[in-house]
N, C-alpha and C positions, 0 to 999 in steps of 0.2 A: 841536716843539722843546722847549717847556716847558709845554704845555697841561695836563699832569697835575698841575701845582702848584696849580691852582685847586681841583680836587676834593680835593686833599690839605689845603688850607687849610680848606675846608668840613668835611672829616672831622675835623680837629683841633677845630674849634669844636663840631661835633656830639658828639664824644667827651666834651668837657668838659661840655656840656649834659646828656648822658646821665648822667654821674656826679652832677651837681647834682640832676637830677630824681630819680634813684634814691635819693639820700640824703634827699630830702624826702618821698618816698612812704611812706605807711603800708602795712604789709604786710597785705594782705587774707587772709582765711582761705582756704587752698588747697582745703580740702574742707569741704563742708557736709553734714550728715546728711540723707539722703533717706528714711530709714525705719529699721526694725530691721535692723541689721547691713549697711546699704548706705550708700554715700556717693556723692555726685555732685560733679564738679569745678566750680569757679567758671568762668563763661563770659567774664568780662571780662579782657582782656589789659592789664597795666600799661603806661602810656605809656613808661616807661623801656625796656621790651623792644621797643616799636615804634621808639623812637629808635635802639636797638641795630641794628635792621634797616637803618636809613639809614647808620649808621657802617660796618656790614659791607659794604654795597654801595659806599660811597665808597672805603673802604680797599682793597677787592678790585680795583675798577676802576682805581684809581690805581696799585696795584702792577703790574697787567698793563701799563698804559700806560708806567710807568717802565721796566719790563723791555724793552718794545718800543723805547723811545728809547735804552736802553743797547745793544740789539742793533744798531740802525742807527748807532751811534757819535755820537749827539747828546748823550748824557750820558757823561762820562768820570770816572775816579776821581782826577783831579787838578784843582787850582784853575784856572779858575773853575767847574768841574764841568759847566756847560752850554756847549757849544762855540759857541753863538750869542752868548754874553755876552762873548766876547773881541773881537768886532768891533762898533763902534757901529752900523753899518748893519744888521747881522744882529740886534743887540739890539733895535732898533726893530721889526723884523719879528717877533721872538720875543714882544715885549710885545703886538703887535697880534694874534698868534695866541692868546696867553693870554686877551686880552680878548674874542675872538670864539669860538674853538673851545673853550677851557677853560671859559668861562662857560656856553656852550651845553651842554657835557657835564654840568656841575654842575647846571644847571637841569633838564635831562632826567632825571638820576638822582633829583633831588628830586621831580619831577613823577610819576615812576613810583612812588616811595615814597608820595606823596599818594594815588595810585590804590590802592595796597595798603591804605592806611588806610581809604579809602572802602569797599572790599570787606570788610575786616575788621569795620568798623563795622556793615555790613548783616548779616554773619554773626553778630556778637555779639547784635544786636537779635533776630534770629530765634531764637537759642539761648535768650535770656532769655524770649521769649514762649512757647517750647516747654516751659520748665521748669514742672513742676507746683507749684502753690502749696501750702504746708503749712498746713492749717487745723485 
């Protein structure tokens, strides 16, 4: 009914956090000299870009869920927009669905993102170890 609103709320918070983190990050050198006429790229991905992955996953999933709810007539273009909000009995079922399904979806998306961070961290460490040191 309205389970997509929980990931939307998390997406709003993550988007604001991304903007804040991006404004506080110092810009690292994108290219480092590797030798005469050669450059190698930096191996560390900024955290703001990693947060952007989370926001993209949350906004994309929420948009698909919202479309699905519109398709099934659960979201309408007139007030109160959510058909379950017009009846108190259905409203309590809607809130229960948001608390169970919506929270579970948001937690799952965040857990997948955390897994992506772990894999990325391992890849960054390997790349930093593989870089030749300039002596």
